[in-house]
N, C-alpha and C positions, 0 to 999 in steps of 0.2 A: 111508451112509444119508443121504439128503437131509434138509434142514430141513423142518418141517411147513409145508404149504401150498405146497410147491415146485411150480411149473408152473401155479399159479392166478394170475389177474391180480391186481395190487395194488388194494386198495379205494381209490377216489377219489371226491371230491365236487366236481362242477363248480359254477361260478357259477350256472348255470341251475338245477341241482338244489338248491343252497342257497336261491335265491330262491323256488323252488317249495315247499320245506319250510317256509320262513318264512311264506309266505302261507297254507299249509295250517294251520300252528300258530295263526296269528291268526284265520283263519276258523272253525276248530273251537272256539275259545273267545272268542266275540265280547264277552261281558260282561267277562271279565278283560282282554282287549285294550283295551276302551274305558276301563276304569279305569287301566290302565297308560299309555295315551295321554293321559288327562286331565291328568296332571302336566305333560307337555310342552305341551299346549294352553294351560293356565293360565300356565305360565312364559313361553313365547314370546309369548302374547297380551299378558301384562302388560309384557313387554319392549318390544314394538312400541307398545302403547298409551301407556305411561308416557313413552317418549322422544318419541313423536309429540305427545302433549299438552304436554310440556315445550317442544318446538320451537314449537308453535302459540301457547302462552302467552307465550313469549319474543318471538315475532314481534309479538304484540299489545302487549306492553310497549314494544317498540322503536318501534312505530308511534305510540303515545301520546307517547313521549318526543320523537319528531321533531316532532309537532304542537305541543307546549307548550314543552318545555325548549330545543329548538333555536331558538325564537323569543323567548327572554328574555335580556336583557342587564341587568346591575346595575352601578351606579356608586356608590361610597362616598366620602364626604368625609373626607379624611385630615387636614384641619386646615391652617391657615396655617403658613408657615415660622416666622414670628414672631407671638406672641400679640398681637393688636391690640385685644383687649377690655379693659374696665375690670377692675380687680382684683375677684375674687369672682364674675365673670360669664363666660359662654362667649362666644367670638367669633362673629360672624355666620356663617351657613352659607355654604359655598363655592359653592353653586348660585345663579345670578343670579335676580332676581325674575321674569324671563321664561323660566325654564329649560324649562318645558313647551313653549312656542312655539318656542324655539330647537331643541329636539330634534325637534319635528314637521317642521322644514324639512329634516332630513336624509333623504335618499332611503332608503326601506325601513322607516322608522319608522311604526308604526300608531298608537301612543299612548305617552306617556312622562310621568312626573311624579315629584315629590319626596315622600318620606314619612320619618317617624322615630317611634320609640316615645317618648312623652312621659314625662319623669322625674317621678314623683309622690312626695310625702312618704310616709314609712312610716305605715301605718294609714289611708290614704285611703279615704273612705267613698263608695260608690255607692248611690244610692237613686232611686226613681222617684215622680213625682207621682201617678200612677194605679196604683201597685203594689198587688198583693194582699198582698205581704209587705213588710216595712219596708225591706230593703236586700238587695243582692246577697250571696249566701252564698259566692261564689268570687271569685278575683282577676280583674279585668278589665284587659286591656291597652288603654291609651289611645293611639291612633295619630293623628299629625298627617299629613294627606294633602292633596296638591294635586289639582285637578280632573283633570289628566292621569293622576295615579297611580290615581285611582279608575277611570278608563277602562281603564288598562292592567291593573288587577287583574281585570277582567271578573267583577264580583260577580253572583251569581245572586239577583236581588231576589225576595223573598217578598211584600213590601208596600211602598208608598211609592215613592220615587225616590232615585237616588244624589245625593251632594253636588254642587252646581252651581258654575259659575264665579262667578256673582253672589254666592252665599253666601260664597265664599272672598274675593272682592274687598272685600266689605263687612264681613268678619270677623264673620259671624253666629254666634250661639251655637246651632248645630244639630249633629246627630250622626246617623250611621248605626251600627246595632248588629247583631250577628249573632243568630241565633235562640236560641243558648244563653244569651246575655246577656239577651235579651228574656224568655226563660222564667224566668231567675233573678230578674229584676226584676218579674215579673208583668205584662209588657206584651205583649199579644197583637196580631197584625197587624190584627185588627178594630178595635183602639182607636186606630190612627193618626189617623183623622179627628178625634179628640178632642184632638190635639196633646199627647201625653204628653211629659214631660220627664224627663231623667236628671240628677240632682244629683251633681256631683263636688265634694266638700268645700264644699257650699253653692252652687256655680256651676251654674245650670240650663242644660241643652242640650236643645232641642226635638228629638225624634226624627222625622226626615223619611223614614227608610227602614229596612227590616229585610231582611237578606240571609242566605242559608243557607250559602253557601260562596263562595270566590274562587279563581280559577285561579293567581294570583300573589300574592306578599307574604302568605303564610299565616302567621299568628301563633298560637303555641301557646295553647290555652285560649280564653277569651272575648275578644272584641275590640269596641272602640268607636272609631269614626272621626270626627274633627272636622276642619274646614278648617285648613290650615296657618297662615294669617294669624291665625285665632282662637287657635291654640296658641301662636304667637309672642307675641301680646298677653297671654295669660293665664299662660303658663309660661316665656316667654323662649326664648332660643336653645338648640338641642340641643347636647350635648357632642360635639366633633369627635374624630376619631381612629379608625383601623381597629381593630375589636375592642371598642370601647366599646358599651355597651348602648343608648345614646341617639343614636348617630351618625346624621346625615342621609344618606339614600340616594336614588338614583333608580332606578326600575324602568322598563324600556323593553320594549314589545312590538313585535316586528319582523315583517316578512313572512318567509316561509320562504326560507332561503338568504341573508338579508341581515344576519344577526347579526354575522358577522365584519367586514363593511364598516362597520357602525354602530359596533362596538367600537373601530375604529381612528380614527373621526372625532369621537366624542362629547365626549371630554375637551377637545380643542382648540376645538370649537364652543362649549362651555359656558364655559370659562375660557381664552380665548386668551392671556392674560397669565401664567397660572400653571397650565397643564394638568396638571402633575405632582401637583397637590394632589388631583385626582380619580383614584381607583383603579378601573379598569374591569375587570369580570369577565365575559368572554364565556362562552357555553355550552360545556360540554365537547364533545370530538369525538364526534358521535353514532355513528360506526362503531365507535370504540373501546369506548364504553359498551355498544352492542348486543352486541359480541363478548364483553364481560365478563359481561353478563347471560346470554347463551346458554351460555357456558362454565360459569358457576357452577351454573345450573339443570341443565344436561345432566350435569355431574359428579355432582351430588347424586342425581338420579333414576336415573342409570346404575347407581349402587350398589344402589338399590332394585330395579331390573330384574334385576341379576345375582343378587340374593338370591332373587327369584322363580324364576329359572332353576335355582338350586341346589336350591330346594325341589322343583321338578319333577324334577330328576335323582335326588334321594333317593327320590321316589315311584316312579320307573321301576325303580331298583335294588332297592327293597324288593319290588315286585310281581314282578319277574323272578326274584328269589331264591326267593320263595314258589312260583313256577311250576316252578323247578328241583326243589325238594323234592317237589312233587306229581307230577312226571313222572319220578321216580326209576326206576320200572319200565320206562318207555319208553326211558330212557337205557341201562338194562341190556340190553334186547333189542337195541338198535342196536349196542352194543359186542359183544354175543355173535355177531352176524352179520357182524362184521368192521369196523365203524365205528371209526376211530381217534379219539384224544382231540381232535385238532385239528378233526375233522369235527363232533364234538359242540359244541365251542366255537364254530365257525363258524355252526352252526345257531342257537344262542341269540343270538349277536351279530347275526346277520342279522335275527332277529325284533325285538330291542330297537332296532336301527337303523331298521328299517322303521317301527316304531311311533313312534320319535322324529321321523322325517321327516314322516310323516302328521300327527302332532301339531303339528309346526312349521308345516306348510302351513295347517292349520285355525286355529292360534293367530294366525298372521300375518293371515289374513283377518278374524278377529274383532278383532284390535288395530287394523287399518286402519279397519274399520267403526266402532269406538268413537270414534276420532279424528275421522272425517268427520262422524258424527252429532253429537258434542259441539260441533264447530266450527260446524256448521250451526245448531244450537240457540242458540248465542251470537252468531250472525251474524259469525263470525270467518272467516279464511282458513285452511283446514287446511294444516299444514306437515308433510311426511313426508320425513325424510332417507333417501335411497336407500342410504346407507352402512350404515344399521341395518336398513332394511326388506327389501331384496333378499336379504341373506344369512340372514335369520331362519329360513327352512326348513332351511338348512344347519346353523344352530345347533342346531335340533331333532335333526338327524341325529347331530351330534357328541355331544349330550347322551345320546341313546339308545345310541350306541356306548360312551361312557365308563361310563354307568350299567350297561350289561349286561356289562362286562368281568369283574367279580368273579363274578357268578353263572355266566357262561360258563366261566370257569376252574374253578369248583367243579364244574360239571357234567362238564367234561372229565376231572377227576381222580377221578370216581366209579368205584369198582371194579365190574366187570361182575357178579361173584358177589354182592357186597353189594347191588347194585341189584336183581338178580333175587330175592334173598332177601327184600327188602322189597316186592317187587311184589305 
């Protein structure tokens, strides 16, 4: 006696038949298919958008770095080899009297000048002659600056004018203050024509300008700038030595690409007899910093994007599993007419993979659109890494395949009799 079904062709499911069954299953249930696909759309869209926005933002940060940080050189006074000052006093600063002009003669220098934080006694009082309140309620950093340093700082003036060369040469008691200091002292920009003064322990400094921010030499908290010759006359020499809070420094603004050459020449130009006294700090390598910024941001947001993909995969798996439970009767009929377990598994895997692929394509388009629109709104250059963007639809396919694996195996293991009994 031959085995049952002898002489009948073996059941088989071709790739074409599998694709047709998958498409039919998707078309017959468009609402459920849309919900299943939504997880992949959101996951892949978030993946592409997050990484694209990260690359775009990192590119903008890198561009701003190149414009400012790559054109800034700092020089610090390390102090003389032997203390030449009188006991109890600080030695003269290492920068010559014509330090600004000497630096200006170096090719590539746009502006350069000396500055230092003035050492003030504990409990120093700041008050204003035209203040609405009696005195400043916060600590004010008093900075001594040369005319070249003011120019290199590039202050954004709100009212008045920056400190001038004449005011420094004649040691005038004048000052520039930032907007937070002006607000604390009750000095508004409209009051500058009245020549308000700021009193520092009883010494009056006429305010000639108010600025909102400075590109270089940013001091934490409020700041008040006075001419360097005035500071030397009122408070004496600053304390030398790298790392001290009152050390004299030089800030140099250079043309793009000239910072390295200026760094090599500035110490010998300023102090040809003792160039090692001045410690020059060139800007860091821009390519290295850009790579670090890109790597840090990409690593952080790649984790967030992968979490989004995981959420999408869980959504597909959940929806596909529900579909298997709802289509138990259909599975029973297919098994009853000869479909093998692998045919059932292939059908559900094909459906989930197709939904993942379609969701990946839609999500990629949405993610790219978000990056382009956001960059255009910010007037930035959109940056999309093809390493992440081009494989994104394939990522959707893989998500659909993996997410549908368990539901497909469960469908394949369904008993035909049990399935027909629940039909």
